DRENLUMNU-218171 format. One record per residue (C-alpha): x, y, z; residue number from 0; residue in three letters. Coordinates in nm, 3 decimals. Example, Ala and Ser with C-alpha at 12.3 -4.5 7.8 and 13.67 -1.06 7.14 Angstrom:
# residues 2
<r><east>1.230</east><north>-0.450</north><up>0.780</up><n>0</n><res>ALA</res></r>
<r><east>1.367</east><north>-0.106</north><up>0.714</up><n>1</n><res>SER</res></r>
# end
This chain:
# residues 241
<r><east>1.704</east><north>-0.834</north><up>-1.811</up><n>0</n><res>MET</res></r>
<r><east>1.789</east><north>-0.620</north><up>-1.507</up><n>1</n><res>SER</res></r>
<r><east>1.579</east><north>-0.323</north><up>-1.402</up><n>2</n><res>GLY</res></r>
<r><east>1.240</east><north>-0.255</north><up>-1.243</up><n>3</n><res>LEU</res></r>
<r><east>0.888</east><north>-0.342</north><up>-1.358</up><n>4</n><res>LEU</res></r>
<r><east>0.597</east><north>-0.153</north><up>-1.201</up><n>5</n><res>ILE</res></r>
<r><east>0.283</east><north>-0.366</north><up>-1.195</up><n>6</n><res>VAL</res></r>
<r><east>-0.008</east><north>-0.130</north><up>-1.254</up><n>7</n><res>GLY</res></r>
<r><east>-0.041</east><north>0.189</north><up>-1.456</up><n>8</n><res>ALA</res></r>
<r><east>-0.283</east><north>0.393</north><up>-1.244</up><n>9</n><res>GLY</res></r>
<r><east>-0.219</east><north>0.681</north><up>-1.009</up><n>10</n><res>GLY</res></r>
<r><east>-0.009</east><north>0.502</north><up>-0.746</up><n>11</n><res>PHE</res></r>
<r><east>0.196</east><north>0.327</north><up>-1.014</up><n>12</n><res>ALA</res></r>
<r><east>0.262</east><north>0.658</north><up>-1.191</up><n>13</n><res>ARG</res></r>
<r><east>0.370</east><north>0.818</north><up>-0.863</up><n>14</n><res>GLU</res></r>
<r><east>0.606</east><north>0.529</north><up>-0.798</up><n>15</n><res>THR</res></r>
<r><east>0.757</east><north>0.568</north><up>-1.146</up><n>16</n><res>ALA</res></r>
<r><east>0.830</east><north>0.933</north><up>-1.069</up><n>17</n><res>GLN</res></r>
<r><east>0.995</east><north>0.833</north><up>-0.741</up><n>18</n><res>ALA</res></r>
<r><east>1.220</east><north>0.593</north><up>-0.932</up><n>19</n><res>VAL</res></r>
<r><east>1.306</east><north>0.865</north><up>-1.182</up><n>20</n><res>ARG</res></r>
<r><east>1.381</east><north>1.109</north><up>-0.899</up><n>21</n><res>ALA</res></r>
<r><east>1.644</east><north>0.867</north><up>-0.767</up><n>22</n><res>ALA</res></r>
<r><east>1.835</east><north>0.907</north><up>-1.093</up><n>23</n><res>GLY</res></r>
<r><east>2.154</east><north>0.709</north><up>-1.130</up><n>24</n><res>ALA</res></r>
<r><east>2.131</east><north>0.592</north><up>-0.770</up><n>25</n><res>GLY</res></r>
<r><east>1.807</east><north>0.402</north><up>-0.829</up><n>26</n><res>GLY</res></r>
<r><east>1.699</east><north>0.108</north><up>-1.043</up><n>27</n><res>PRO</res></r>
<r><east>1.654</east><north>0.133</north><up>-1.419</up><n>28</n><res>ARG</res></r>
<r><east>1.284</east><north>0.168</north><up>-1.490</up><n>29</n><res>LEU</res></r>
<r><east>1.177</east><north>-0.078</north><up>-1.759</up><n>30</n><res>LEU</res></r>
<r><east>0.809</east><north>0.012</north><up>-1.772</up><n>31</n><res>GLY</res></r>
<r><east>0.458</east><north>-0.061</north><up>-1.646</up><n>32</n><res>HIS</res></r>
<r><east>0.263</east><north>-0.385</north><up>-1.668</up><n>33</n><res>LEU</res></r>
<r><east>-0.116</east><north>-0.367</north><up>-1.668</up><n>34</n><res>ASP</res></r>
<r><east>-0.397</east><north>-0.608</north><up>-1.753</up><n>35</n><res>ASP</res></r>
<r><east>-0.588</east><north>-0.343</north><up>-1.953</up><n>36</n><res>ASP</res></r>
<r><east>-0.510</east><north>-0.434</north><up>-2.317</up><n>37</n><res>PRO</res></r>
<r><east>-0.599</east><north>-0.082</north><up>-2.429</up><n>38</n><res>ALA</res></r>
<r><east>-0.284</east><north>0.042</north><up>-2.252</up><n>39</n><res>LEU</res></r>
<r><east>-0.044</east><north>-0.209</north><up>-2.406</up><n>40</n><res>HIS</res></r>
<r><east>0.206</east><north>-0.041</north><up>-2.636</up><n>41</n><res>GLY</res></r>
<r><east>0.121</east><north>0.307</north><up>-2.504</up><n>42</n><res>THR</res></r>
<r><east>0.310</east><north>0.535</north><up>-2.265</up><n>43</n><res>GLU</res></r>
<r><east>0.200</east><north>0.672</north><up>-1.929</up><n>44</n><res>VAL</res></r>
<r><east>0.385</east><north>0.991</north><up>-1.831</up><n>45</n><res>ASP</res></r>
<r><east>0.655</east><north>0.887</north><up>-2.077</up><n>46</n><res>GLY</res></r>
<r><east>0.693</east><north>0.535</north><up>-1.933</up><n>47</n><res>VAL</res></r>
<r><east>0.598</east><north>0.245</north><up>-2.165</up><n>48</n><res>PRO</res></r>
<r><east>0.325</east><north>-0.006</north><up>-2.082</up><n>49</n><res>VAL</res></r>
<r><east>0.489</east><north>-0.330</north><up>-2.188</up><n>50</n><res>LEU</res></r>
<r><east>0.199</east><north>-0.573</north><up>-2.154</up><n>51</n><res>GLY</res></r>
<r><east>-0.006</east><north>-0.763</north><up>-1.898</up><n>52</n><res>GLY</res></r>
<r><east>0.092</east><north>-0.830</north><up>-1.538</up><n>53</n><res>CYS</res></r>
<r><east>0.190</east><north>-1.192</north><up>-1.602</up><n>54</n><res>ASP</res></r>
<r><east>0.478</east><north>-1.070</north><up>-1.819</up><n>55</n><res>LEU</res></r>
<r><east>0.681</east><north>-1.067</north><up>-1.496</up><n>56</n><res>VAL</res></r>
<r><east>0.734</east><north>-1.440</north><up>-1.548</up><n>57</n><res>HIS</res></r>
<r><east>0.890</east><north>-1.383</north><up>-1.891</up><n>58</n><res>GLU</res></r>
<r><east>1.141</east><north>-1.132</north><up>-1.751</up><n>59</n><res>LEU</res></r>
<r><east>1.296</east><north>-1.327</north><up>-1.461</up><n>60</n><res>PRO</res></r>
<r><east>1.593</east><north>-1.092</north><up>-1.429</up><n>61</n><res>GLY</res></r>
<r><east>1.378</east><north>-0.789</north><up>-1.350</up><n>62</n><res>ALA</res></r>
<r><east>1.271</east><north>-0.675</north><up>-1.007</up><n>63</n><res>GLN</res></r>
<r><east>0.905</east><north>-0.596</north><up>-0.944</up><n>64</n><res>VAL</res></r>
<r><east>0.688</east><north>-0.365</north><up>-0.737</up><n>65</n><res>VAL</res></r>
<r><east>0.308</east><north>-0.401</north><up>-0.733</up><n>66</n><res>VAL</res></r>
<r><east>0.135</east><north>-0.062</north><up>-0.728</up><n>67</n><res>CYS</res></r>
<r><east>-0.241</east><north>-0.115</north><up>-0.744</up><n>68</n><res>VAL</res></r>
<r><east>-0.527</east><north>-0.043</north><up>-0.508</up><n>69</n><res>GLY</res></r>
<r><east>-0.772</east><north>0.229</north><up>-0.413</up><n>70</n><res>ASN</res></r>
<r><east>-1.017</east><north>0.291</north><up>-0.126</up><n>71</n><res>PRO</res></r>
<r><east>-1.293</east><north>0.098</north><up>-0.303</up><n>72</n><res>ARG</res></r>
<r><east>-1.075</east><north>-0.213</north><up>-0.332</up><n>73</n><res>ASP</res></r>
<r><east>-0.765</east><north>-0.181</north><up>-0.118</up><n>74</n><res>TYR</res></r>
<r><east>-0.728</east><north>-0.562</north><up>-0.110</up><n>75</n><res>ALA</res></r>
<r><east>-0.637</east><north>-0.575</north><up>-0.480</up><n>76</n><res>SER</res></r>
<r><east>-0.263</east><north>-0.548</north><up>-0.413</up><n>77</n><res>ARG</res></r>
<r><east>-0.268</east><north>-0.859</north><up>-0.195</up><n>78</n><res>ALA</res></r>
<r><east>-0.469</east><north>-1.053</north><up>-0.453</up><n>79</n><res>ARG</res></r>
<r><east>-0.230</east><north>-0.961</north><up>-0.731</up><n>80</n><res>LEU</res></r>
<r><east>0.082</east><north>-1.048</north><up>-0.530</up><n>81</n><res>VAL</res></r>
<r><east>-0.075</east><north>-1.384</north><up>-0.452</up><n>82</n><res>ARG</res></r>
<r><east>-0.166</east><north>-1.440</north><up>-0.817</up><n>83</n><res>ARG</res></r>
<r><east>0.185</east><north>-1.362</north><up>-0.941</up><n>84</n><res>LEU</res></r>
<r><east>0.343</east><north>-1.599</north><up>-0.689</up><n>85</n><res>GLY</res></r>
<r><east>0.690</east><north>-1.445</north><up>-0.714</up><n>86</n><res>LEU</res></r>
<r><east>0.965</east><north>-1.523</north><up>-0.463</up><n>87</n><res>PRO</res></r>
<r><east>1.042</east><north>-1.247</north><up>-0.216</up><n>88</n><res>GLU</res></r>
<r><east>1.378</east><north>-1.166</north><up>-0.376</up><n>89</n><res>HIS</res></r>
<r><east>1.203</east><north>-1.051</north><up>-0.695</up><n>90</n><res>ARG</res></r>
<r><east>1.042</east><north>-0.759</north><up>-0.513</up><n>91</n><res>TYR</res></r>
<r><east>1.212</east><north>-0.420</north><up>-0.498</up><n>92</n><res>ALA</res></r>
<r><east>1.168</east><north>-0.154</north><up>-0.229</up><n>93</n><res>THR</res></r>
<r><east>1.122</east><north>0.197</north><up>-0.369</up><n>94</n><res>VAL</res></r>
<r><east>1.211</east><north>0.495</north><up>-0.149</up><n>95</n><res>VAL</res></r>
<r><east>1.186</east><north>0.850</north><up>-0.284</up><n>96</n><res>HIS</res></r>
<r><east>1.516</east><north>1.036</north><up>-0.229</up><n>97</n><res>PRO</res></r>
<r><east>1.340</east><north>1.298</north><up>-0.015</up><n>98</n><res>SER</res></r>
<r><east>1.205</east><north>1.037</north><up>0.230</up><n>99</n><res>ALA</res></r>
<r><east>1.373</east><north>1.027</north><up>0.573</up><n>100</n><res>ALA</res></r>
<r><east>1.426</east><north>0.672</north><up>0.698</up><n>101</n><res>VAL</res></r>
<r><east>1.617</east><north>0.635</north><up>1.022</up><n>102</n><res>SER</res></r>
<r><east>1.896</east><north>0.380</north><up>1.055</up><n>103</n><res>ALA</res></r>
<r><east>1.694</east><north>0.194</north><up>1.319</up><n>104</n><res>SER</res></r>
<r><east>1.389</east><north>0.154</north><up>1.093</up><n>105</n><res>SER</res></r>
<r><east>1.321</east><north>-0.119</north><up>0.836</up><n>106</n><res>ALA</res></r>
<r><east>1.107</east><north>-0.141</north><up>0.522</up><n>107</n><res>VAL</res></r>
<r><east>0.998</east><north>-0.471</north><up>0.367</up><n>108</n><res>GLY</res></r>
<r><east>1.017</east><north>-0.592</north><up>0.006</up><n>109</n><res>PRO</res></r>
<r><east>0.768</east><north>-0.453</north><up>-0.244</up><n>110</n><res>GLY</res></r>
<r><east>0.694</east><north>-0.145</north><up>-0.032</up><n>111</n><res>SER</res></r>
<r><east>0.697</east><north>0.213</north><up>-0.162</up><n>112</n><res>VAL</res></r>
<r><east>0.778</east><north>0.531</north><up>0.033</up><n>113</n><res>LEU</res></r>
<r><east>0.686</east><north>0.844</north><up>-0.161</up><n>114</n><res>LEU</res></r>
<r><east>0.816</east><north>1.200</north><up>-0.126</up><n>115</n><res>ALA</res></r>
<r><east>0.880</east><north>1.353</north><up>0.218</up><n>116</n><res>HIS</res></r>
<r><east>0.762</east><north>1.051</north><up>0.415</up><n>117</n><res>SER</res></r>
<r><east>0.936</east><north>1.012</north><up>0.753</up><n>118</n><res>VAL</res></r>
<r><east>1.025</east><north>0.707</north><up>0.965</up><n>119</n><res>LEU</res></r>
<r><east>1.172</east><north>0.845</north><up>1.286</up><n>120</n><res>THR</res></r>
<r><east>1.304</east><north>0.562</north><up>1.509</up><n>121</n><res>ALA</res></r>
<r><east>1.262</east><north>0.183</north><up>1.520</up><n>122</n><res>ALA</res></r>
<r><east>0.971</east><north>0.186</north><up>1.275</up><n>123</n><res>VAL</res></r>
<r><east>0.883</east><north>-0.145</north><up>1.111</up><n>124</n><res>ARG</res></r>
<r><east>0.709</east><north>-0.136</north><up>0.772</up><n>125</n><res>VAL</res></r>
<r><east>0.611</east><north>-0.472</north><up>0.625</up><n>126</n><res>GLY</res></r>
<r><east>0.598</east><north>-0.599</north><up>0.267</up><n>127</n><res>ALA</res></r>
<r><east>0.394</east><north>-0.441</north><up>-0.015</up><n>128</n><res>HIS</res></r>
<r><east>0.304</east><north>-0.134</north><up>0.190</up><n>129</n><res>VAL</res></r>
<r><east>0.208</east><north>0.194</north><up>0.020</up><n>130</n><res>ALA</res></r>
<r><east>0.328</east><north>0.507</north><up>0.203</up><n>131</n><res>VAL</res></r>
<r><east>0.210</east><north>0.823</north><up>0.030</up><n>132</n><res>MET</res></r>
<r><east>0.370</east><north>1.171</north><up>0.046</up><n>133</n><res>PRO</res></r>
<r><east>0.414</east><north>1.349</north><up>0.380</up><n>134</n><res>HIS</res></r>
<r><east>0.330</east><north>1.048</north><up>0.596</up><n>135</n><res>VAL</res></r>
<r><east>0.499</east><north>1.054</north><up>0.938</up><n>136</n><res>VAL</res></r>
<r><east>0.562</east><north>0.728</north><up>1.125</up><n>137</n><res>LEU</res></r>
<r><east>0.705</east><north>0.791</north><up>1.470</up><n>138</n><res>THR</res></r>
<r><east>0.901</east><north>0.577</north><up>1.715</up><n>139</n><res>HIS</res></r>
<r><east>0.816</east><north>0.207</north><up>1.739</up><n>140</n><res>ASP</res></r>
<r><east>0.529</east><north>0.215</north><up>1.491</up><n>141</n><res>ASP</res></r>
<r><east>0.452</east><north>-0.116</north><up>1.318</up><n>142</n><res>VAL</res></r>
<r><east>0.284</east><north>-0.131</north><up>0.978</up><n>143</n><res>VAL</res></r>
<r><east>0.167</east><north>-0.470</north><up>0.856</up><n>144</n><res>GLY</res></r>
<r><east>0.196</east><north>-0.616</north><up>0.507</up><n>145</n><res>ASP</res></r>
<r><east>-0.029</east><north>-0.466</north><up>0.236</up><n>146</n><res>PHE</res></r>
<r><east>-0.126</east><north>-0.163</north><up>0.445</up><n>147</n><res>ALA</res></r>
<r><east>-0.189</east><north>0.172</north><up>0.274</up><n>148</n><res>THR</res></r>
<r><east>-0.118</east><north>0.511</north><up>0.431</up><n>149</n><res>LEU</res></r>
<r><east>-0.260</east><north>0.794</north><up>0.221</up><n>150</n><res>ALA</res></r>
<r><east>-0.099</east><north>1.138</north><up>0.203</up><n>151</n><res>SER</res></r>
<r><east>-0.049</east><north>1.329</north><up>0.525</up><n>152</n><res>GLY</res></r>
<r><east>-0.122</east><north>1.045</north><up>0.767</up><n>153</n><res>VAL</res></r>
<r><east>0.041</east><north>1.076</north><up>1.110</up><n>154</n><res>ARG</res></r>
<r><east>0.091</east><north>0.784</north><up>1.350</up><n>155</n><res>LEU</res></r>
<r><east>0.176</east><north>0.845</north><up>1.714</up><n>156</n><res>GLY</res></r>
<r><east>0.451</east><north>0.643</north><up>1.878</up><n>157</n><res>GLY</res></r>
<r><east>0.392</east><north>0.271</north><up>1.920</up><n>158</n><res>GLY</res></r>
<r><east>0.085</east><north>0.265</north><up>1.695</up><n>159</n><res>ALA</res></r>
<r><east>0.017</east><north>-0.047</north><up>1.491</up><n>160</n><res>ARG</res></r>
<r><east>-0.156</east><north>-0.094</north><up>1.158</up><n>161</n><res>LEU</res></r>
<r><east>-0.235</east><north>-0.458</north><up>1.105</up><n>162</n><res>GLU</res></r>
<r><east>-0.226</east><north>-0.643</north><up>0.774</up><n>163</n><res>ARG</res></r>
<r><east>-0.402</east><north>-0.463</north><up>0.490</up><n>164</n><res>GLY</res></r>
<r><east>-0.528</east><north>-0.166</north><up>0.691</up><n>165</n><res>ALA</res></r>
<r><east>-0.608</east><north>0.148</north><up>0.490</up><n>166</n><res>TYR</res></r>
<r><east>-0.570</east><north>0.491</north><up>0.653</up><n>167</n><res>VAL</res></r>
<r><east>-0.719</east><north>0.779</north><up>0.454</up><n>168</n><res>GLY</res></r>
<r><east>-0.553</east><north>1.111</north><up>0.374</up><n>169</n><res>ALA</res></r>
<r><east>-0.480</east><north>1.344</north><up>0.663</up><n>170</n><res>GLY</res></r>
<r><east>-0.583</east><north>1.100</north><up>0.935</up><n>171</n><res>SER</res></r>
<r><east>-0.426</east><north>1.091</north><up>1.280</up><n>172</n><res>LEU</res></r>
<r><east>-0.375</east><north>0.775</north><up>1.484</up><n>173</n><res>VAL</res></r>
<r><east>-0.314</east><north>0.808</north><up>1.858</up><n>174</n><res>ARG</res></r>
<r><east>-0.001</east><north>0.658</north><up>2.013</up><n>175</n><res>GLU</res></r>
<r><east>-0.017</east><north>0.285</north><up>2.100</up><n>176</n><res>TYR</res></r>
<r><east>-0.347</east><north>0.246</north><up>1.913</up><n>177</n><res>THR</res></r>
<r><east>-0.417</east><north>-0.054</north><up>1.685</up><n>178</n><res>VAL</res></r>
<r><east>-0.601</east><north>-0.037</north><up>1.353</up><n>179</n><res>VAL</res></r>
<r><east>-0.722</east><north>-0.391</north><up>1.283</up><n>180</n><res>GLY</res></r>
<r><east>-0.653</east><north>-0.599</north><up>0.974</up><n>181</n><res>ALA</res></r>
<r><east>-0.826</east><north>-0.486</north><up>0.654</up><n>182</n><res>TRP</res></r>
<r><east>-1.005</east><north>-0.200</north><up>0.828</up><n>183</n><res>SER</res></r>
<r><east>-1.043</east><north>0.138</north><up>0.657</up><n>184</n><res>LEU</res></r>
<r><east>-1.008</east><north>0.480</north><up>0.824</up><n>185</n><res>ILE</res></r>
<r><east>-1.180</east><north>0.764</north><up>0.638</up><n>186</n><res>GLY</res></r>
<r><east>-0.986</east><north>1.071</north><up>0.534</up><n>187</n><res>MET</res></r>
<r><east>-0.930</east><north>1.334</north><up>0.803</up><n>188</n><res>GLY</res></r>
<r><east>-1.027</east><north>1.103</north><up>1.087</up><n>189</n><res>SER</res></r>
<r><east>-0.876</east><north>1.103</north><up>1.436</up><n>190</n><res>THR</res></r>
<r><east>-0.834</east><north>0.752</north><up>1.575</up><n>191</n><res>VAL</res></r>
<r><east>-0.827</east><north>0.758</north><up>1.956</up><n>192</n><res>LEU</res></r>
<r><east>-0.906</east><north>0.393</north><up>2.033</up><n>193</n><res>ARG</res></r>
<r><east>-0.843</east><north>0.051</north><up>1.885</up><n>194</n><res>ASP</res></r>
<r><east>-1.026</east><north>-0.034</north><up>1.562</up><n>195</n><res>VAL</res></r>
<r><east>-1.137</east><north>-0.399</north><up>1.520</up><n>196</n><res>PRO</res></r>
<r><east>-1.053</east><north>-0.591</north><up>1.202</up><n>197</n><res>PRO</res></r>
<r><east>-1.272</east><north>-0.553</north><up>0.896</up><n>198</n><res>GLY</res></r>
<r><east>-1.452</east><north>-0.226</north><up>0.978</up><n>199</n><res>GLU</res></r>
<r><east>-1.486</east><north>0.123</north><up>0.830</up><n>200</n><res>VAL</res></r>
<r><east>-1.435</east><north>0.408</north><up>1.077</up><n>201</n><res>TRP</res></r>
<r><east>-1.476</east><north>0.782</north><up>1.013</up><n>202</n><res>ILE</res></r>
<r><east>-1.481</east><north>1.113</north><up>1.197</up><n>203</n><res>GLY</res></r>
<r><east>-1.303</east><north>1.296</north><up>1.474</up><n>204</n><res>SER</res></r>
<r><east>-1.299</east><north>1.119</north><up>1.707</up><n>205</n><res>PRO</res></r>
<r><east>-1.332</east><north>0.821</north><up>1.475</up><n>206</n><res>ALA</res></r>
<r><east>-1.628</east><north>0.589</north><up>1.518</up><n>207</n><res>HIS</res></r>
<r><east>-1.758</east><north>0.282</north><up>1.342</up><n>208</n><res>ARG</res></r>
<r><east>-1.954</east><north>0.346</north><up>1.023</up><n>209</n><res>LEU</res></r>
<r><east>-2.011</east><north>-0.008</north><up>0.900</up><n>210</n><res>ARG</res></r>
<r><east>-1.847</east><north>-0.335</north><up>0.805</up><n>211</n><res>GLU</res></r>
<r><east>-1.572</east><north>-0.326</north><up>0.542</up><n>212</n><res>ALA</res></r>
<r><east>-1.655</east><north>-0.420</north><up>0.183</up><n>213</n><res>ASP</res></r>
<r><east>-1.645</east><north>-0.775</north><up>0.052</up><n>214</n><res>VAL</res></r>
<r><east>-1.286</east><north>-0.781</north><up>-0.089</up><n>215</n><res>PRO</res></r>
<r><east>-1.140</east><north>-0.677</north><up>0.247</up><n>216</n><res>ALA</res></r>
<r><east>-1.356</east><north>-0.925</north><up>0.438</up><n>217</n><res>LEU</res></r>
<r><east>-1.251</east><north>-1.201</north><up>0.198</up><n>218</n><res>ASP</res></r>
<r><east>-0.887</east><north>-1.129</north><up>0.282</up><n>219</n><res>GLU</res></r>
<r><east>-0.965</east><north>-1.160</north><up>0.653</up><n>220</n><res>ILE</res></r>
<r><east>-1.130</east><north>-1.495</north><up>0.589</up><n>221</n><res>ARG</res></r>
<r><east>-0.826</east><north>-1.602</north><up>0.385</up><n>222</n><res>ALA</res></r>
<r><east>-0.619</east><north>-1.525</north><up>0.698</up><n>223</n><res>ASP</res></r>
<r><east>-0.843</east><north>-1.760</north><up>0.899</up><n>224</n><res>GLY</res></r>
<r><east>-1.043</east><north>-1.498</north><up>1.091</up><n>225</n><res>VAL</res></r>
<r><east>-1.419</east><north>-1.551</north><up>1.128</up><n>226</n><res>ASP</res></r>
<r><east>-1.608</east><north>-1.236</north><up>1.025</up><n>227</n><res>VAL</res></r>
<r><east>-1.947</east><north>-1.399</north><up>0.965</up><n>228</n><res>GLY</res></r>
<r><east>-2.122</east><north>-1.499</north><up>0.642</up><n>229</n><res>PRO</res></r>
<r><east>-2.023</east><north>-1.339</north><up>0.314</up><n>230</n><res>ARG</res></r>
<r><east>-2.276</east><north>-1.074</north><up>0.198</up><n>231</n><res>PRO</res></r>
<r><east>-2.462</east><north>-1.159</north><up>-0.124</up><n>232</n><res>ALA</res></r>
<r><east>-2.373</east><north>-0.823</north><up>-0.280</up><n>233</n><res>GLU</res></r>
<r><east>-2.094</east><north>-0.575</north><up>-0.225</up><n>234</n><res>ARG</res></r>
<r><east>-2.202</east><north>-0.246</north><up>-0.070</up><n>235</n><res>MET</res></r>
<r><east>-2.105</east><north>0.079</north><up>-0.238</up><n>236</n><res>GLU</res></r>
<r><east>-1.803</east><north>0.242</north><up>-0.072</up><n>237</n><res>SER</res></r>
<r><east>-1.809</east><north>0.601</north><up>0.047</up><n>238</n><res>PRO</res></r>
<r><east>-1.566</east><north>0.843</north><up>-0.113</up><n>239</n><res>VAL</res></r>
<r><east>-1.253</east><north>0.842</north><up>0.104</up><n>240</n><res>ILE</res></r>
# end
């Protein structure tokens, strides 16, 4: 079976489905959503069927896949699900809304999604399984690591770098040549003027450290072999981002 399966049926997955539909005949054929919530199986979300659980990808080997899960309270969930599915790289599609502007010198990795009116100006490198929301602007020589999330309206100055799994909240600005460390979270509307270490939550303008990132993000850092200290006994409640 050829076509595209969207893993997830929440907000980001629904937005991705609309991007696929906007591409029309020039894009992949949308087969439906996969989601582990059994209450959704056999239903439709925005007119797109929910075919079954996420592991159904293994029963449809001819279909391409894009994983569209994650939110500020658990932005590591996309990485965990990709790891669980264990699919080869060639199974993953790249979804680009037809209104996105991607320069010829830029590159976008497998499993990544660029939503409406996002811009990649020159020599931008976007890794695998990255979520780029509407009206994001990535300028010359920016590098975005695998599993990063850029919420709507984010702007990165030239030469900025988001490391693996970083989450940048809506409307945030990141100064040129600044690094946001792996699995760190930047609160919405923040202005990042200096490097952010891995595994931290930063907020404000100028942005400053609020606290350590939540357990799922820290677990991903540990999985990458970085020492971030002992694992907390309980997960702290996230702020609204």
